[in-house]
KOLGU-4560 file (N, C-alpha, C; in nm, 3 decimals, padded with zeros to 5 digits):
<recs>
<n_xx: 01.465 n_yy: -01.120 n_zz: 01.734 ca_xx: 01.403 ca_yy: -01.024 ca_zz: 01.637 c_xx: 01.314 c_yy: -00.935 c_zz: 01.714 mol: A seq: 1 type: UNK>
<n_xx: 01.326 n_yy: -00.807 n_zz: 01.706 ca_xx: 01.279 ca_yy: -00.704 ca_zz: 01.778 c_xx: 01.147 c_yy: -00.638 c_zz: 01.720 mol: A seq: 2 type: UNK>
<n_xx: 01.123 n_yy: -00.674 n_zz: 01.589 ca_xx: 01.016 ca_yy: -00.605 ca_zz: 01.535 c_xx: 00.969 c_yy: -00.693 c_zz: 01.413 mol: A seq: 3 type: UNK>
<n_xx: 00.842 n_yy: -00.683 n_zz: 01.361 ca_xx: 00.805 ca_yy: -00.745 ca_zz: 01.252 c_xx: 00.880 c_yy: -00.698 c_zz: 01.113 mol: A seq: 4 type: UNK>
<n_xx: 00.869 n_yy: -00.780 n_zz: 01.005 ca_xx: 00.945 ca_yy: -00.743 ca_zz: 00.876 c_xx: 00.830 c_yy: -00.677 c_zz: 00.785 mol: A seq: 5 type: UNK>
<n_xx: 00.869 n_yy: -00.566 n_zz: 00.725 ca_xx: 00.775 ca_yy: -00.486 ca_zz: 00.653 c_xx: 00.760 c_yy: -00.577 c_zz: 00.518 mol: A seq: 6 type: UNK>
<n_xx: 00.643 n_yy: -00.626 n_zz: 00.477 ca_xx: 00.618 ca_yy: -00.730 ca_zz: 00.383 c_xx: 00.650 c_yy: -00.662 c_zz: 00.263 mol: A seq: 7 type: UNK>
<n_xx: 00.611 n_yy: -00.551 n_zz: 00.227 ca_xx: 00.630 ca_yy: -00.483 ca_zz: 00.092 c_xx: 00.764 c_yy: -00.473 c_zz: 00.063 mol: A seq: 8 type: UNK>
<n_xx: 00.842 n_yy: -00.416 n_zz: 00.178 ca_xx: 00.985 ca_yy: -00.396 ca_zz: 00.123 c_xx: 01.077 c_yy: -00.529 c_zz: 00.131 mol: A seq: 9 type: UNK>
<n_xx: 01.033 n_yy: -00.631 n_zz: 00.216 ca_xx: 01.101 ca_yy: -00.757 ca_zz: 00.198 c_xx: 01.082 c_yy: -00.821 c_zz: 00.066 mol: A seq: 10 type: UNK>
<n_xx: 00.950 n_yy: -00.824 n_zz: 00.009 ca_xx: 00.924 ca_yy: -00.881 ca_zz: -00.133 c_xx: 00.999 c_yy: -00.810 c_zz: -00.225 mol: A seq: 11 type: UNK>
<n_xx: 01.005 n_yy: -00.676 n_zz: -00.221 ca_xx: 01.059 ca_yy: -00.600 ca_zz: -00.325 c_xx: 01.205 c_yy: -00.632 c_zz: -00.324 mol: A seq: 12 type: UNK>
<n_xx: 01.273 n_yy: -00.636 n_zz: -00.209 ca_xx: 01.413 ca_yy: -00.661 ca_zz: -00.198 c_xx: 01.445 c_yy: -00.800 c_zz: -00.242 mol: A seq: 13 type: UNK>
<n_xx: 01.357 n_yy: -00.900 n_zz: -00.211 ca_xx: 01.366 ca_yy: -01.042 ca_zz: -00.256 c_xx: 01.392 c_yy: -01.047 c_zz: -00.405 mol: A seq: 14 type: UNK>
<n_xx: 01.287 n_yy: -00.979 n_zz: -00.466 ca_xx: 01.279 ca_yy: -01.003 ca_zz: -00.600 c_xx: 01.392 c_yy: -00.921 c_zz: -00.672 mol: A seq: 15 type: UNK>
<n_xx: 01.432 n_yy: -00.826 n_zz: -00.622 ca_xx: 01.567 ca_yy: -00.750 ca_zz: -00.661 c_xx: 01.677 c_yy: -00.841 c_zz: -00.657 mol: A seq: 16 type: UNK>
<n_xx: 01.670 n_yy: -00.897 n_zz: -00.557 ca_xx: 01.802 ca_yy: -00.997 ca_zz: -00.527 c_xx: 01.794 c_yy: -01.114 c_zz: -00.617 mol: A seq: 17 type: UNK>
<n_xx: 01.684 n_yy: -01.163 n_zz: -00.661 ca_xx: 01.670 ca_yy: -01.270 ca_zz: -00.742 c_xx: 01.700 c_yy: -01.222 c_zz: -00.897 mol: A seq: 18 type: UNK>
<n_xx: 01.694 n_yy: -01.120 n_zz: -00.923 ca_xx: 01.720 ca_yy: -01.067 ca_zz: -01.068 c_xx: 01.603 c_yy: -01.069 c_zz: -01.155 mol: A seq: 19 type: UNK>
<n_xx: 01.585 n_yy: -01.177 n_zz: -01.214 ca_xx: 01.462 ca_yy: -01.183 ca_zz: -01.306 c_xx: 01.347 c_yy: -01.278 c_zz: -01.243 mol: A seq: 20 type: UNK>
<n_xx: 01.285 n_yy: -01.200 n_zz: -01.125 ca_xx: 01.191 ca_yy: -01.268 ca_zz: -01.055 c_xx: 01.052 c_yy: -01.273 c_zz: -01.121 mol: A seq: 21 type: UNK>
<n_xx: 01.004 n_yy: -01.400 n_zz: -01.102 ca_xx: 00.868 ca_yy: -01.417 ca_zz: -01.169 c_xx: 00.757 c_yy: -01.430 c_zz: -01.045 mol: A seq: 22 type: UNK>
<n_xx: 00.638 n_yy: -01.448 n_zz: -01.087 ca_xx: 00.530 ca_yy: -01.441 ca_zz: -00.996 c_xx: 00.551 c_yy: -01.558 c_zz: -00.889 mol: A seq: 23 type: UNK>
<n_xx: 00.613 n_yy: -01.674 n_zz: -00.917 ca_xx: 00.634 ca_yy: -01.771 ca_zz: -00.813 c_xx: 00.740 c_yy: -01.719 c_zz: -00.716 mol: A seq: 24 type: UNK>
<n_xx: 00.830 n_yy: -01.647 n_zz: -00.766 ca_xx: 00.936 ca_yy: -01.582 ca_zz: -00.671 c_xx: 00.862 c_yy: -01.477 c_zz: -00.562 mol: A seq: 25 type: UNK>
<n_xx: 00.759 n_yy: -01.394 n_zz: -00.627 ca_xx: 00.702 ca_yy: -01.315 ca_zz: -00.536 c_xx: 00.609 c_yy: -01.401 c_zz: -00.433 mol: A seq: 26 type: UNK>
<n_xx: 00.557 n_yy: -01.491 n_zz: -00.475 ca_xx: 00.465 ca_yy: -01.569 ca_zz: -00.384 c_xx: 00.537 c_yy: -01.634 c_zz: -00.280 mol: A seq: 27 type: UNK>
<n_xx: 00.658 n_yy: -01.683 n_zz: -00.329 ca_xx: 00.745 ca_yy: -01.743 ca_zz: -00.216 c_xx: 00.786 c_yy: -01.637 c_zz: -00.115 mol: A seq: 28 type: UNK>
<n_xx: 00.838 n_yy: -01.518 n_zz: -00.156 ca_xx: 00.880 ca_yy: -01.421 ca_zz: -00.065 c_xx: 00.772 c_yy: -01.382 c_zz: 00.022 mol: A seq: 29 type: UNK>
<n_xx: 00.642 n_yy: -01.366 n_zz: -00.032 ca_xx: 00.526 ca_yy: -01.338 ca_zz: 00.057 c_xx: 00.500 c_yy: -01.428 c_zz: 00.164 mol: A seq: 30 type: UNK>
<n_xx: 00.508 n_yy: -01.557 n_zz: 00.108 ca_xx: 00.465 ca_yy: -01.679 ca_zz: 00.211 c_xx: 00.583 c_yy: -01.674 c_zz: 00.321 mol: A seq: 31 type: UNK>
<n_xx: 00.712 n_yy: -01.656 n_zz: 00.279 ca_xx: 00.826 ca_yy: -01.648 ca_zz: 00.381 c_xx: 00.812 c_yy: -01.560 c_zz: 00.479 mol: A seq: 32 type: UNK>
<n_xx: 00.772 n_yy: -01.431 n_zz: 00.432 ca_xx: 00.769 ca_yy: -01.312 ca_zz: 00.525 c_xx: 00.649 c_yy: -01.332 c_zz: 00.608 mol: A seq: 33 type: UNK>
<n_xx: 00.549 n_yy: -01.396 n_zz: 00.569 ca_xx: 00.422 ca_yy: -01.426 ca_zz: 00.643 c_xx: 00.460 c_yy: -01.515 c_zz: 00.752 mol: A seq: 34 type: UNK>
<n_xx: 00.525 n_yy: -01.611 n_zz: 00.729 ca_xx: 00.584 ca_yy: -01.708 ca_zz: 00.838 c_xx: 00.667 c_yy: -01.651 c_zz: 00.945 mol: A seq: 35 type: UNK>
<n_xx: 00.755 n_yy: -01.573 n_zz: 00.888 ca_xx: 00.846 ca_yy: -01.497 ca_zz: 00.983 c_xx: 00.770 c_yy: -01.407 c_zz: 01.077 mol: A seq: 36 type: UNK>
<n_xx: 00.679 n_yy: -01.333 n_zz: 01.030 ca_xx: 00.603 ca_yy: -01.242 ca_zz: 01.106 c_xx: 00.503 c_yy: -01.312 c_zz: 01.191 mol: A seq: 37 type: UNK>
<n_xx: 00.465 n_yy: -01.427 n_zz: 01.148 ca_xx: 00.372 ca_yy: -01.509 ca_zz: 01.243 c_xx: 00.445 c_yy: -01.557 c_zz: 01.368 mol: A seq: 38 type: UNK>
<n_xx: 00.579 n_yy: -01.603 n_zz: 01.333 ca_xx: 00.666 ca_yy: -01.646 ca_zz: 01.436 c_xx: 00.695 c_yy: -01.525 c_zz: 01.530 mol: A seq: 39 type: UNK>
<n_xx: 00.731 n_yy: -01.430 n_zz: 01.486 ca_xx: 00.748 ca_yy: -01.297 ca_zz: 01.563 c_xx: 00.643 c_yy: -01.270 c_zz: 01.656 mol: A seq: 40 type: UNK>
<n_xx: 00.519 n_yy: -01.262 n_zz: 01.594 ca_xx: 00.403 ca_yy: -01.234 ca_zz: 01.688 c_xx: 00.377 c_yy: -01.345 c_zz: 01.795 mol: A seq: 41 type: UNK>
<n_xx: 00.401 n_yy: -01.465 n_zz: 01.753 ca_xx: 00.384 ca_yy: -01.576 ca_zz: 01.857 c_xx: 00.477 c_yy: -01.558 c_zz: 01.969 mol: A seq: 42 type: UNK>
<n_xx: 00.601 n_yy: -01.521 n_zz: 01.923 ca_xx: 00.700 ca_yy: -01.502 ca_zz: 02.023 c_xx: 00.665 c_yy: -01.383 c_zz: 02.117 mol: A seq: 43 type: UNK>
<n_xx: 00.609 n_yy: -01.272 n_zz: 02.076 ca_xx: 00.573 ca_yy: -01.168 ca_zz: 02.158 c_xx: 00.464 c_yy: -01.221 c_zz: 02.244 mol: A seq: 44 type: UNK>
<n_xx: 00.353 n_yy: -01.286 n_zz: 02.191 ca_xx: 00.241 ca_yy: -01.335 ca_zz: 02.267 c_xx: 00.300 c_yy: -01.417 c_zz: 02.389 mol: A seq: 45 type: UNK>
<n_xx: 00.402 n_yy: -01.509 n_zz: 02.355 ca_xx: 00.443 ca_yy: -01.592 ca_zz: 02.455 c_xx: 00.529 c_yy: -01.529 c_zz: 02.569 mol: A seq: 46 type: UNK>
<n_xx: 00.602 n_yy: -01.433 n_zz: 02.518 ca_xx: 00.671 ca_yy: -01.350 ca_zz: 02.616 c_xx: 00.587 c_yy: -01.263 c_zz: 02.702 mol: A seq: 47 type: UNK>
<n_xx: 00.465 n_yy: -01.211 n_zz: 02.645 ca_xx: 00.377 ca_yy: -01.150 ca_zz: 02.743 c_xx: 00.302 c_yy: -01.245 c_zz: 02.844 mol: A seq: 48 type: UNK>
<n_xx: 00.267 n_yy: -01.371 n_zz: 02.810 ca_xx: 00.215 ca_yy: -01.460 ca_zz: 02.902 c_xx: 00.310 c_yy: -01.513 c_zz: 03.004 mol: A seq: 49 type: UNK>
<n_xx: 00.461 n_yy: -01.512 n_zz: 02.977 ca_xx: 00.548 ca_yy: -01.547 ca_zz: 03.067 c_xx: 00.583 c_yy: -01.448 c_zz: 03.180 mol: A seq: 50 type: UNK>
<n_xx: 00.523 n_yy: -01.321 n_zz: 03.126 ca_xx: 00.555 ca_yy: -01.214 ca_zz: 03.243 c_xx: 00.443 c_yy: -01.192 c_zz: 03.325 mol: A seq: 51 type: UNK>
<n_xx: 00.335 n_yy: -01.276 n_zz: 03.325 ca_xx: 00.231 ca_yy: -01.255 ca_zz: 03.398 c_xx: 00.234 c_yy: -01.323 c_zz: 03.536 mol: A seq: 52 type: UNK>
</recs>
């Protein structure tokens, strides 16, 4: 992954794909994108440390 995921876009598309998404679907999508972006940031940090 070369960049973090835009949270608003991801959640919007997730809910659209679900069809009749409710609040729990939105909460799940937000939690998922938060985890993905956290992993991305951790990977960037690890990469910077390995280049020192």
